[in-house]
N, C-alpha and C positions, 0 to 999 in steps of 0.2 A: 724724082728727087736725085740730085747728084750725090756722089760719095761724100763730098765736103758737107753738104747740107745734112746728110744722114749722120755724119759724125758730130756735127754741131748740135743736132737735136738730141743725140745720145748724151752728149756732154751736159746739156740742160737737165735731162732726166737724172743723170748721175749727181749733178750738183745739188739736186733736191735731197738725195740720200745723204750727201755730206752735211747739208744743213741740218737735217734731222739728227744725224749723229752728234753734231756740235751742240744742238739743243739738249739732247739727252745727257751728254757729258757735262754741260753747264748746270743742268738740274742736279746731277749727281754730286756736284761740288757744293751745292747749296745746303747749308746746315738744316734749315727747316724741312727741305725735301727729304733729306736723309732721316731726320727725326720722325716725321709724319709718315712717309711712305715706306722707307726701308725698315725702320725700327717698329713703328706703330702698326702698319698694315702687313708688310711682307713677313715680319717675324712674329710679333705678338698676336695680332688679330687672327691670322691664319692658323697659328698654332692652337689658339683658343678654339677656333672653329673645328679643327681636327679632333681636339680632345672632346668637344661637345658632341661630335658625331657619334661617339661611342656611348653616349648617355642612353641607358635602356628605356627611359621614360619618353623619349622622342618618338613622334610618329614617323612614318616612312618619308613623308614630304619634308618634315623638319630636318631629318637626318640627311636627306639628299641636299637640302639647302646648306647645311653646315659643311658637307663635303665639297659642294660647289665653291663655297667661300674659301675653303682650305686650298683648293686647286687654283683659285684666282691668283694667288701669289706667284705660282709657277708660270702661269700665262703671262702675267705682267713682267716678271723677270726675264722670261724668254723673249718677249717683245722688245724690251729695252736692249738686252744683250745682242739679239740678232740684228737689230737696226744699227747698233754701234759697229758690229762686224761688217755689215753691208756698206756702211759709210766708209770704213777703212778701205774696203775693196773698191768702192766707187772712186775714192780719192786716187788710188793707184791707177785705175782705169782712165781717169781724166788726164793723168800725166802721159799715159800711152797714147790717148787720143790727140793730145796736143802735139806729140811727136809726129803722129801720122798726118795730122793737118799741116804741120810745117813742111813735111816732105811733099805732100800733094800740092801745096801752094808753090813750092820751089820748082816742081815739075810743070807748073802752069795749069793745073787742073782747076775746074770750077766747081 
């Protein structure tokens, strides 16, 4: 595989990250998403699960389930945030790849 082909393949991979970033940002602007996911799940449901985990009448399995639900918010938030950041980095990398491809093509590379 030539250097140009490698860069083009990397650009396609990075473009997928940018697309995911854009989808996450679009979702975050959606009122229903913010209401159901951010407010309902990330804030209210997970806080309720954390409070319930301290309930002395729960079995160990029930307590673990409540803690898992409480931690789910952190996992989802981290996933969304990390993919937005990686999408920003990918967009920057695409600009650099475009510059490198332009130079290689100007030099007559294949």
